[in-house]
C-alpha positions as CSV (number, residue, x, y, z in Angstrom):
1,M,-0.3,-43.5,-32.1
2,D,-2.5,-40.7,-33.5
3,L,-0.9,-39.5,-36.7
4,F,-3.3,-36.6,-36.9
5,A,-2.7,-35.4,-33.3
6,R,-1.3,-31.9,-33.0
7,E,0.4,-30.1,-30.2
8,P,-1.5,-27.0,-29.1
9,V,0.2,-23.7,-29.9
10,K,1.5,-22.2,-26.7
11,P,0.4,-18.7,-25.8
12,L,3.2,-16.2,-26.2
13,A,3.5,-15.7,-22.4
14,E,4.2,-19.4,-21.9
15,A,6.4,-19.8,-25.0
16,M,8.7,-17.0,-23.8
17,R,8.9,-18.2,-20.2
18,P,12.6,-18.2,-19.2
19,T,14.3,-21.5,-18.4
20,S,17.4,-20.2,-16.6
21,L,18.4,-17.3,-14.4
22,D,20.4,-15.8,-17.3
23,E,17.2,-15.6,-19.4
24,V,15.2,-13.7,-16.7
25,I,14.5,-10.1,-17.4
26,G,14.5,-7.8,-14.4
27,Q,15.0,-8.7,-10.7
28,Q,18.7,-8.2,-10.9
29,H,18.8,-7.3,-7.2
30,L,18.0,-11.0,-6.6
31,I,19.6,-12.9,-9.5
32,G,22.5,-10.7,-10.6
33,A,26.1,-11.5,-9.9
34,G,26.7,-11.8,-6.2
35,K,23.0,-11.5,-5.4
36,P,21.1,-13.9,-3.0
37,L,19.4,-16.3,-5.5
38,R,22.4,-16.4,-7.8
39,L,24.7,-17.3,-4.9
40,A,22.2,-20.0,-3.7
41,V,22.3,-21.7,-7.1
42,E,26.1,-21.4,-7.4
43,A,26.5,-22.9,-3.9
44,Q,23.8,-25.5,-4.6
45,V,22.2,-24.8,-1.3
46,P,18.4,-24.5,-1.6
47,H,16.5,-22.7,1.2
48,S,12.8,-22.0,1.9
49,M,11.7,-18.6,0.7
50,I,8.7,-16.4,0.0
51,L,8.6,-14.4,-3.3
52,W,6.6,-11.3,-2.7
53,G,5.7,-9.0,-5.6
54,P,3.0,-7.8,-8.0
55,P,1.5,-10.0,-10.7
56,G,3.6,-10.8,-13.8
57,V,7.1,-10.2,-12.4
58,G,8.4,-13.8,-12.5
59,K,7.5,-15.4,-9.2
60,T,6.4,-18.8,-10.6
61,T,9.1,-18.7,-13.3
62,L,11.8,-18.2,-10.7
63,A,10.5,-21.0,-8.6
64,R,10.6,-23.4,-11.6
65,I,14.1,-22.2,-12.5
66,L,15.4,-22.8,-9.0
67,A,13.9,-26.3,-8.9
68,G,15.7,-27.1,-12.1
69,A,19.0,-25.5,-11.0
70,F,18.9,-27.6,-7.7
71,D,17.9,-30.8,-9.6
72,A,14.9,-30.9,-7.3
73,E,11.4,-32.4,-7.8
74,F,9.0,-29.5,-8.4
75,I,5.5,-29.9,-6.8
76,P,3.2,-26.9,-7.5
77,L,0.1,-26.2,-5.5
78,S,-2.4,-23.4,-5.8
79,A,-3.6,-22.1,-2.5
80,V,-6.9,-21.3,-4.3
81,L,-7.5,-24.9,-5.3
82,S,-5.6,-26.9,-2.8
83,G,-6.2,-27.9,0.9
84,V,-4.7,-30.1,3.5
85,K,-5.4,-33.2,1.4
86,E,-3.3,-32.0,-1.4
87,I,-0.5,-31.0,1.0
88,R,-0.5,-34.5,2.5
89,E,-0.3,-36.0,-1.0
90,A,2.7,-33.7,-1.8
91,V,4.4,-34.8,1.4
92,E,3.9,-38.5,0.5
93,R,5.2,-37.9,-3.0
94,A,8.3,-36.1,-1.6
95,H,8.9,-39.1,0.7
96,A,8.7,-41.5,-2.2
97,I,11.0,-39.5,-4.4
98,L,13.6,-39.2,-1.6
99,Q,13.5,-43.0,-1.0
100,Q,13.7,-43.9,-4.7
101,S,16.2,-41.4,-6.1
102,G,17.6,-39.4,-3.2
103,R,16.3,-36.2,-4.8
104,R,14.9,-33.4,-2.7
105,T,11.6,-31.7,-3.4
106,I,10.6,-28.1,-3.8
107,L,7.0,-27.4,-2.8
108,F,5.8,-24.3,-4.6
109,V,2.6,-22.7,-3.2
110,D,1.2,-20.0,-5.4
111,E,-0.9,-17.3,-3.7
112,V,0.2,-18.7,-0.3
113,H,-1.5,-15.9,1.4
114,R,-4.8,-17.7,0.7
115,F,-3.9,-20.6,2.9
116,N,-5.3,-20.4,6.4
117,K,-3.2,-21.1,9.5
118,S,-4.1,-24.8,9.7
119,Q,-3.1,-25.3,6.1
120,Q,0.2,-23.5,6.5
121,D,0.8,-25.5,9.7
122,A,0.2,-28.8,7.7
123,F,3.5,-28.6,5.8
124,L,5.5,-26.7,8.4
125,P,7.0,-29.9,10.1
126,F,8.2,-31.2,6.8
127,V,9.9,-27.9,6.0
128,E,11.6,-28.1,9.4
129,S,12.8,-31.7,8.8
130,G,14.2,-30.8,5.4
131,L,12.0,-33.1,3.5
132,L,10.5,-30.1,1.7
133,T,12.1,-26.9,0.5
134,F,9.2,-24.4,0.5
135,I,8.8,-21.6,-2.0
136,G,5.7,-19.4,-1.6
137,A,4.5,-16.8,-4.0
138,T,2.3,-13.9,-2.9
139,T,1.1,-10.5,-4.0
140,E,0.2,-9.6,-0.4
141,N,2.5,-8.5,2.5
142,P,3.7,-11.8,4.1
143,S,4.0,-10.0,7.5
144,F,0.2,-10.0,7.6
145,E,-0.8,-13.0,5.6
146,V,1.8,-15.7,6.5
147,N,1.9,-17.2,10.0
148,A,4.9,-16.3,12.2
149,A,6.2,-19.9,12.4
150,L,6.4,-20.3,8.6
151,L,7.7,-16.8,8.1
152,S,10.6,-17.4,10.5
153,R,11.7,-20.4,8.4
154,A,11.6,-18.7,5.0
155,Q,13.6,-15.8,3.6
156,V,11.4,-13.1,2.1
157,Y,12.5,-11.8,-1.3
158,V,10.7,-8.7,-2.8
159,L,10.2,-8.7,-6.5
160,K,9.8,-5.4,-8.4
161,S,7.5,-4.4,-11.2
162,L,9.3,-4.4,-14.6
163,Q,10.5,-1.1,-16.0
164,T,9.8,0.1,-19.6
165,A,13.4,-0.9,-20.5
166,D,12.8,-4.4,-19.3
167,L,9.6,-4.8,-21.3
168,L,11.3,-3.4,-24.4
169,A,14.1,-6.0,-23.9
170,L,11.4,-8.6,-23.8
171,L,9.9,-7.3,-27.0
172,Q,13.3,-7.7,-28.7
173,R,13.5,-11.3,-27.4
174,V,10.1,-12.0,-29.0
175,Q,11.3,-10.4,-32.2
176,A,14.4,-12.6,-32.2
177,S,12.2,-15.7,-31.8
178,G,10.4,-15.0,-35.0
179,R,7.0,-14.7,-33.3
180,L,6.4,-11.2,-34.6
181,D,6.2,-12.5,-38.1
182,G,7.6,-9.4,-39.7
183,I,5.4,-6.9,-37.8
184,S,7.3,-3.9,-36.5
185,F,6.5,-1.0,-34.2
186,A,6.5,2.7,-35.2
187,D,8.2,5.4,-33.1
188,G,6.6,5.5,-29.6
189,A,4.4,2.4,-30.1
190,A,6.5,-0.1,-28.2
191,E,6.8,2.4,-25.3
192,A,3.0,2.8,-25.4
193,L,2.5,-1.0,-25.3
194,A,4.8,-1.1,-22.3
195,G,2.8,1.6,-20.6
196,Y,-0.4,-0.5,-21.0
197,A,1.3,-3.5,-19.4
198,D,2.0,-1.5,-16.2
199,G,5.1,-3.4,-15.2
200,D,3.5,-6.9,-15.8
201,A,5.5,-9.1,-18.2
202,R,2.7,-11.6,-18.6
203,R,0.2,-8.8,-19.4
204,F,2.7,-7.3,-21.8
205,L,3.1,-10.5,-23.8
206,N,-0.7,-11.1,-23.8
207,L,-1.2,-7.5,-25.2
208,L,1.6,-8.1,-27.7
209,E,-0.1,-11.3,-28.9
210,Q,-3.4,-9.4,-29.2
211,T,-1.7,-6.7,-31.2
212,I,0.0,-9.2,-33.5
213,T,-3.4,-10.9,-34.2
214,A,-5.1,-7.6,-34.9
215,A,-2.3,-6.4,-37.2
216,R,-2.3,-9.6,-39.2
217,A,-6.1,-9.4,-39.5
218,R,-5.9,-5.9,-40.9
219,K,-2.7,-6.7,-42.9
220,I,-0.7,-3.9,-41.1
221,G,3.0,-4.3,-41.1
222,S,3.9,-1.3,-38.8
223,V,2.0,-0.8,-35.6
224,A,1.5,2.8,-34.5
225,A,0.4,4.0,-31.0
226,D,-3.0,5.0,-32.2
227,F,-3.6,1.5,-33.6
228,L,-2.8,0.1,-30.1
229,A,-5.4,2.5,-28.5
230,E,-7.9,1.3,-31.1
231,V,-7.5,-2.5,-30.8
232,L,-6.4,-3.2,-27.3
233,T,-8.8,-3.8,-24.4
234,V,-6.9,-2.2,-21.6
235,S,-8.2,-2.3,-18.0
236,A,-7.4,0.1,-15.2
237,R,-3.9,0.3,-13.8
238,R,-2.9,-2.3,-11.3
239,F,-4.7,-1.5,-8.0
240,D,-5.6,-3.7,-5.1
241,K,-8.5,-2.1,-3.2
242,G,-7.7,-4.1,-0.1
243,G,-4.0,-4.7,-0.2
244,D,-0.6,-3.1,0.3
245,N,-0.8,-1.2,-3.0
246,F,-3.9,0.6,-1.8
247,Y,-2.5,1.6,1.5
248,D,0.9,2.6,0.0
249,Q,-0.9,5.0,-2.4
250,I,-3.1,6.6,0.3
251,S,0.0,7.0,2.4
252,A,1.8,8.7,-0.5
253,L,-1.2,11.0,-1.0
254,H,-1.3,12.0,2.7
255,K,2.5,12.6,2.8
256,S,2.4,14.6,-0.4
257,V,-0.3,16.9,1.2
258,R,1.7,17.1,4.4
259,G,4.8,17.9,2.4
260,S,3.1,20.8,0.6
261,N,3.5,19.4,-2.9
262,P,0.3,20.0,-4.8
263,D,1.4,18.2,-8.0
264,A,2.4,15.0,-6.2
265,A,-0.8,15.1,-4.2
266,L,-2.8,15.4,-7.4
267,Y,-0.8,12.5,-9.0
268,W,-1.6,10.1,-6.2
269,L,-5.2,11.2,-6.0
270,T,-5.7,10.6,-9.7
271,R,-3.8,7.3,-9.6
272,M,-6.2,6.1,-7.0
273,L,-9.3,7.3,-8.8
274,D,-8.0,5.8,-12.0
275,G,-7.4,2.5,-10.2
276,G,-10.9,2.3,-9.0
277,A,-10.6,3.6,-5.4
278,D,-13.9,4.6,-3.7
279,A,-14.0,8.4,-4.1
280,R,-16.0,8.6,-0.8
281,Y,-13.2,6.9,1.0
282,L,-10.8,9.4,-0.5
283,A,-13.1,12.3,0.6
284,R,-13.1,11.0,4.2
285,R,-9.3,10.8,4.1
286,I,-9.0,14.3,2.7
287,V,-11.1,15.6,5.6
288,R,-8.9,13.8,8.0
289,M,-5.8,15.3,6.4
290,A,-7.3,18.8,7.0
291,W,-7.7,18.2,10.7
292,E,-4.4,16.3,11.2
293,D,-1.9,18.3,9.3
294,I,-3.4,21.8,8.9
295,G,-5.6,22.2,11.8
296,L,-6.0,25.7,13.2
297,A,-3.2,27.1,11.1
298,D,-5.9,27.5,8.4
299,P,-9.4,26.6,9.4
300,R,-10.6,27.2,5.9
301,A,-9.0,23.9,5.0
302,M,-11.5,21.9,7.0
303,Q,-14.4,23.8,5.4
304,I,-13.0,23.2,1.9
305,A,-12.4,19.5,2.6
306,N,-16.0,19.1,4.0
307,D,-17.5,21.1,1.1
308,A,-15.6,18.9,-1.4
309,A,-16.9,15.7,0.3
310,A,-20.5,17.1,0.2
311,T,-20.0,18.2,-3.5
312,Y,-19.0,14.7,-4.4
313,E,-22.0,13.3,-2.7
314,R,-24.2,15.6,-4.7
315,L,-22.5,15.3,-8.1
316,G,-20.9,11.8,-8.1
317,S,-18.2,10.8,-10.6
318,P,-16.6,12.3,-12.6
319,E,-17.9,15.8,-11.9
320,G,-17.5,15.5,-8.1
321,E,-13.9,14.4,-8.4
322,L,-12.9,17.9,-9.4
323,A,-14.0,19.1,-6.0
324,L,-11.7,16.5,-4.4
325,A,-8.8,17.5,-6.6
326,Q,-9.1,21.2,-5.7
327,A,-9.5,20.3,-2.0
328,V,-6.2,18.3,-2.2
329,I,-4.5,21.3,-3.9
330,Y,-5.7,23.7,-1.2
331,L,-4.6,21.3,1.6
332,A,-1.2,20.9,0.0
333,V,-0.5,24.7,-0.2
334,A,-2.1,25.6,3.1
335,A,-0.1,26.5,6.2
336,K,0.7,23.3,8.2
337,S,0.2,22.5,11.8
338,N,-0.2,19.3,13.8
339,A,-0.3,21.2,17.1
340,G,-4.0,20.4,17.7
341,Y,-3.4,16.7,16.7
342,M,-0.5,16.4,19.0
343,A,-2.3,18.1,21.9
344,Y,-5.2,15.8,21.5
345,N,-3.0,12.7,21.5
346,Q,-1.2,13.8,24.6
347,A,-4.4,14.6,26.4
348,R,-5.9,11.3,25.5
349,A,-2.8,9.4,26.7
350,F,-2.7,11.4,30.0
351,V,-6.4,10.6,30.7
352,Q,-6.0,6.9,29.9
353,Q,-3.3,6.5,32.5
354,D,-4.4,9.1,35.1
355,K,-6.8,8.7,38.0
356,S,-10.4,10.1,37.9
357,R,-10.0,13.6,39.2
358,E,-13.0,15.5,40.7
359,V,-14.4,18.6,39.1
360,P,-13.4,21.7,41.2
361,V,-16.4,23.0,43.2
362,H,-16.2,26.5,41.6
363,L,-16.6,24.9,38.1
364,R,-19.6,22.8,39.0
365,N,-23.1,23.8,37.8
366,A,-25.6,24.6,40.6
367,P,-29.1,24.2,39.3
368,T,-30.6,23.4,42.7
369,K,-30.7,25.1,46.1
370,L,-28.8,22.2,47.7
371,M,-26.0,22.4,45.2
372,K,-25.7,26.1,45.9
373,E,-25.6,25.4,49.6
374,L,-22.8,22.9,49.0
375,G,-20.8,25.6,47.3
376,Y,-21.2,24.5,43.7
377,G,-20.3,27.4,41.4
378,H,-19.2,29.6,44.3
379,D,-16.4,32.0,43.5
380,Y,-16.7,31.3,39.8
381,R,-15.7,34.3,37.8
382,Y,-17.7,35.0,34.7
383,A,-15.1,35.7,32.0
384,H,-17.3,38.2,30.1
385,D,-17.4,40.5,33.2
386,E,-13.6,40.6,33.4
387,P,-11.1,42.9,31.6
388,H,-10.3,41.4,28.1
389,A,-13.1,38.9,28.8
390,Y,-10.5,36.8,30.6
391,A,-10.5,35.8,34.3
392,A,-6.7,36.2,34.9
393,G,-5.3,33.7,37.4
394,E,-8.4,31.5,37.3
395,S,-7.8,27.7,37.2
396,Y,-9.9,25.4,35.1
397,F,-8.0,22.1,36.0
398,P,-8.8,19.6,38.8
399,D,-7.3,20.6,42.1
400,G,-3.6,19.5,42.3
401,M,-3.2,19.2,38.6
402,A,-0.5,21.4,36.9
403,E,-1.2,22.9,33.5
404,P,0.3,20.4,31.1
405,G,0.9,22.8,28.1
406,W,-0.2,20.3,25.5
407,Y,-1.3,22.7,22.9
408,Q,1.7,24.5,21.4
409,P,0.7,26.6,18.3
410,V,3.1,26.7,15.4
411,P,4.4,30.0,14.1
412,R,2.5,29.6,10.8
413,G,-0.9,30.8,9.5
414,L,-3.6,31.7,11.9
415,E,-1.8,29.7,14.7
416,S,0.9,32.4,14.9
417,K,-1.9,34.8,16.0
418,I,-3.2,32.2,18.4
419,A,0.2,31.9,19.9
420,D,0.4,35.7,20.4
421,K,-3.1,35.6,22.1
422,L,-2.0,32.9,24.4
423,A,1.2,34.6,25.3
424,F,-0.8,37.8,26.2
425,L,-3.2,35.8,28.4
426,R,-0.3,34.1,30.2
427,Q,1.1,37.5,30.9
428,L,-2.2,38.5,32.5
429,D,-2.0,35.4,34.6
430,A,1.5,36.3,35.8
431,E,0.3,39.8,36.7
432,A,-2.6,38.3,38.7
433,G,0.0,36.3,40.7
434,K,-0.4,33.0,39.0
435,K,2.8,31.1,38.6
């Protein structure tokens, strides 16, 4: 026995890890009275599940707590470090435990989305047989990252980011444990620290530990918000450039523009820029918004969107971001129309399922004598020579094809005038005898 051996001091995040459902902060929609995980523990009926949520919201903690509550052996695997070999070893261990003590086993796979299909298939038969109760943790949408066979055998539970009130409750728990060592927080400082954590409890505790260390070094008893800004190394907000969070935010930006809310559109744009999104990607999406949701109701929107993209290419960040911001504002307040977008989609769907129709003879070009002799271009009416520069009653569709009426201008912006123009031309058609 080494009399001089010392236990390592646990990091604050590990020292404050809950050991029961009652100690867990947040996720009350899953662990509160009458909620799914609470009911499962009370009934002592474990089941396979996938815990899906952002980092630092308690996925691993909940898995450990459930294993203890079910008196089950807990075998953790990391999908980053493990493969089929480790899965087989876990299965053999589960067999041995069942034979020796009759206890069941919970196999916890962290970052399960990183397992490929063959790795997921490796433990699937043992989940089906009941030897293993599977708990997977992931920050990615399981619908895309987990194979269907495993997904059908596991209940998906969505964990939420912690709110400021949750993180302040966690701070009070740390204070009660004595780990603050007499250090207090001035007005607004605790809330500022929670803001830096961005809903991540582990990040909050790590930042708190960093704050405590800095305060002790400077012999500061009361921590103010400006002290936090000075001593904390805070990275960008949580943002996954390739995952759900990314696509959720671009969706929110697009819908805010479509919903004519400039402030909301600016919020999501700046959130994405702050999170590290590629501004060129955002510029391309802004151009798309102009064509999809504004269209001919305000053609200036397309010009402004394209100019903003070109400006960003010339200036880069951060100066070019101003052009993107102003383009987003203009698109949000512009008259909206998806008439052109809808007309194109209908035309494309029609052509994809329709037969190949011949071009009518009178619409064909006739650059050669033979083509003229075959009647190409015969009876074509040159619109500029007609009243109103419109050949009333003329057909421009293949023979036998009725006019589909795909483009229906909206009564907003320039399209209201386009609608008036089309109505006038239809009247000329009627007067020329076209039905």
